C-alpha positions in Angstrom: 84.9 121.7 107.4 82.6 124.3 107.0 78.8 122.7 106.5 77.3 124.2 103.9 74.0 123.5 103.0 71.8 124.9 99.9 67.4 125.2 99.0 67.3 126.1 95.2 66.1 125.4 91.9 68.2 122.7 89.1 67.7 122.9 85.7 68.9 122.6 81.8 70.9 125.3 80.2 71.3 126.3 77.3 74.4 129.1 76.3 75.2 130.6 73.1 76.8 133.6 72.2 75.2 136.3 70.1 77.6 139.0 69.3 75.4 141.3 70.4 71.7 141.2 71.7 68.1 141.4 70.1 66.1 144.6 68.9 62.9 144.6 68.2 61.7 141.2 65.9 65.5 141.3 65.0 66.6 137.8 64.9 70.1 137.3 65.1 72.4 134.5 64.9 73.8 132.3 67.7 77.9 132.3 67.2 78.6 128.8 70.0 76.2 126.5 71.8 76.8 125.3 75.0 74.1 123.5 77.6 74.9 121.7 81.3 73.2 121.7 84.8 72.2 124.5 86.5 70.2 126.9 88.5 71.3 129.0 91.5 71.0 126.9 94.7 72.5 124.5 92.3 75.3 126.4 91.2 75.5 128.3 94.6 75.9 124.0 95.9 78.7 123.3 93.6 80.9 126.3 94.6 81.1 125.3 98.5 81.8 121.5 97.8 84.3 123.0 95.4 85.8 125.1 98.1 86.0 122.4 100.3 83.0 121.9 102.6 80.9 119.4 103.1 77.4 120.4 101.1 74.4 118.8 100.3 71.9 120.3 98.6 68.1 120.3 98.5 65.7 120.1 94.6 63.4 118.9 92.2 63.4 118.4 88.9 61.6 116.2 85.5 60.8 112.6 86.5 63.7 111.7 83.6 66.5 114.1 85.2 66.8 112.4 88.5 69.5 110.4 88.2 71.0 113.1 85.5 71.6 115.6 88.5 72.0 112.5 91.6 75.3 111.4 89.1 76.3 114.8 88.9 76.1 115.6 92.5 77.8 112.5 93.8 80.7 113.1 91.4 80.8 117.0 92.9 80.8 115.9 96.6 77.4 116.9 97.1 74.9 114.8 99.5 71.9 115.5 96.7 69.1 114.9 98.1 67.2 115.5 94.3 63.1 114.9 94.5 61.8 113.8 91.2 58.2 115.7 90.2 55.6 115.1 87.2 56.5 117.7 85.2 59.8 118.8 83.0 62.4 120.5 84.4 63.4 124.1 84.6 65.0 125.4 81.3 67.0 128.4 80.6 68.1 129.7 77.9 71.3 132.1 78.2 72.4 135.0 75.9 75.9 136.7 75.8 77.5 139.4 73.4 80.5 140.1 72.9 81.1 142.2 75.9 80.0 139.7 79.0 77.4 140.5 79.4 74.1 138.4 80.0 70.6 138.0 79.2 68.3 135.5 80.3 65.0 133.4 80.0 64.2 130.9 83.3 61.0 128.2 82.3 60.4 127.2 85.7 59.4 124.2 85.8 59.7 121.2 88.6 59.0 122.7 91.7 59.9 122.2 95.9 57.2 121.8 98.0 56.8 122.4 102.0 56.8 118.5 102.4 59.9 118.3 100.6 61.8 120.4 102.8 60.8 117.9 105.9 62.9 115.8 104.1 66.0 118.1 104.4 65.6 118.7 108.0 68.2 117.0 109.8 70.6 118.9 106.5 69.7 122.3 107.8 69.4 121.5 111.7 73.3 120.6 111.4 74.4 123.1 109.0 76.7 126.4 109.9 75.5 127.8 106.3 72.3 127.6 104.7 71.9 129.0 100.6 68.6 130.0 100.0 66.8 132.1 96.6 64.1 133.4 95.4 64.2 130.7 92.8 61.6 129.0 94.8 58.4 129.3 96.8 57.9 131.4 99.3 56.6 128.4 101.6 59.4 126.2 101.2 62.2 128.9 101.9 59.9 130.1 105.0 59.8 126.4 106.2 63.5 126.0 105.7 64.5 129.0 107.5 61.9 127.9 110.2 63.7 125.1 110.7 66.9 127.0 110.3 66.0 129.6 113.1 64.8 126.7 115.7 69.0 125.2 114.9 71.0 128.4 114.6 71.7 127.5 111.3 72.8 130.6 110.3 71.6 131.8 106.9 72.8 133.3 103.3 69.9 134.9 101.7 70.5 135.6 97.7 67.1 137.5 96.7 66.8 136.4 93.0 65.0 137.0 91.4 63.8 140.0 93.4 60.2 139.5 94.8 59.1 141.6 97.8 59.7 138.9 101.3 58.0 138.6 104.3 59.0 140.4 107.2 59.1 137.1 109.1 61.5 136.3 106.7 63.5 138.9 106.6 63.5 138.6 110.5 65.2 135.2 110.2 68.3 135.8 107.6 72.1 136.3 109.0 73.1 138.0 105.6 71.9 139.1 102.6 73.4 139.6 98.9 71.4 141.5 96.2 72.7 142.8 93.2 72.2 146.9 92.9 69.0 146.0 91.2 67.7 143.3 93.8 68.1 146.0 97.4 64.5 147.5 97.3 62.6 146.0 100.1 65.6 145.6 102.0 65.2 148.7 103.3 64.1 147.5 107.0 66.2 143.9 107.1 67.8 144.1 110.6 70.4 141.8 109.2 73.5 142.7 107.0 72.9 142.8 103.5 76.6 142.7 101.2 75.0 144.5 98.2 76.8 143.1 95.2 78.6 145.7 92.3 79.7 143.7 89.8 83.2 144.6 88.6 83.1 147.1 91.1 82.6 144.7 94.4 80.5 144.9 96.6 79.4 147.1 99.8 78.8 146.4 103.2 75.6 148.1 104.3 76.6 148.1 108.0 79.9 150.7 107.2 79.0 151.5 103.8 82.8 150.0 102.8 83.0 149.0 99.6 85.5 145.9 98.8 86.8 146.0 95.7 87.1 143.9 93.3 91.0 142.3 92.0 90.6 141.9 88.4 91.8 138.0 87.2 91.9 138.3 83.7 89.3 139.4 80.7 86.0 138.9 81.6 84.0 136.9 79.3 81.0 135.9 81.3 79.4 136.7 83.9 76.8 134.4 84.2 77.5 132.7 87.6 79.4 135.1 89.0 77.0 135.8 92.0 76.3 132.2 92.6 80.3 131.5 93.4 80.9 135.3 95.4 77.6 133.5 97.7 79.3 130.3 97.7 82.5 131.4 98.1 80.3 134.0 101.5 78.7 131.4 102.9 82.4 129.5 103.2 84.6 131.6 104.7 81.7 132.9 107.0 81.6 129.3 108.2 84.8 129.1 108.5 85.7 131.8 110.7 86.1 135.2 108.6 84.9 138.2 109.1 82.3 139.7 107.0 84.9 142.3 105.1 87.6 138.9 104.6 84.9 137.1 103.6 84.0 139.3 101.2 87.6 139.9 99.2 87.6 136.0 98.8 84.0 136.3 97.2 85.1 138.4 95.0 88.4 137.2 94.2 86.6 134.1 93.1 84.3 135.9 91.5 86.9 138.2 89.7 88.3 135.4 88.2 84.7 132.7 87.1 84.0 135.5 84.4 87.1 134.8 83.0 85.4 131.1 81.9 82.6 130.7 80.1 80.0 129.5 80.7 78.7 128.1 84.3 80.2 125.1 85.6 83.4 125.5 83.7 84.0 128.7 86.1 83.6 127.9 89.6 87.1 127.4 91.4 88.5 124.8 93.1 89.7 127.0 95.3 90.6 130.8 96.0 94.1 131.7 97.1 94.3 133.4 100.9 
C-alpha cells in the first residue's frame, strides 16, 4: 500500500455560485451557497486516502475547530496530527461563475510552525511520498523536506500559491506540479516538473510530452481539481508507476472531479485502470 503524508493548511471554505464575476464596484447576488472544510494540503490528503493510500496529514486550525477536523479525518481513514492554535482557522471564499471558472480569496488563519513538524517526523520518515504546498510557511517546508531527504522520502511539491523558493528546497524535491502561472522560478529545478494545463492535460518537462486530459462530462466546477491531480499522481508514483502513466491516471481523476460541484464531493474514491 502506498504511504502518503501531506502537510498543509486546513480551514473553512464557503462556495457561492454567481452568474458572472464582479466588475469594478458591482454587487453580484449569489445563486447558491455551500460550506465545507478545505485547504490544499487537506484536500490532497483526502484525495490520497480515497485512492486507497495509507495517508497522514499535519495541519493547524483554531482551537474551536480541532475536534471537528480530527473527526472528519478519522472518518476518511486519515491519521491526522491536528495542532490547535490560539487564532482563528483559515477561511476561503470561492466564487464560481456559469462556465465553471473560479475566483478564490483566502484568510491564512492558523498556521503551522517548525516545532509542529517535529511531532510529524516519524510519519515523514516512513512515507513513500511527502506532499507539500506553499500554503504553509517556508520554514515548515524546509524542515519537512530536510527530514524527507534524510529518509529517502520523495517530495511532490505543488508550488501554489506561487512564491520564490530557496535553492536548498528545490534540490530536495522529486517532482514539482505547477500550473501555467506557477512555473516562474522553476527553470533551474533539477528535478522533474509536470505542468498542469487545465483542460489540455499536463506537460512533462523532461520529455516535452503533453499527456492529454480525458473529458469525463460537463465541467461545472474546477475547484480542487489540482489537488486531486497531485494526490492521484503521488499515489500512483508511490505504487511504482512511471510518470507518464501516473499523469494519465491523475488527469482522469481531475477530469472527473470538475464534473461535480464543490471540492469534497468531487474527489473520486478510485481511478479506473
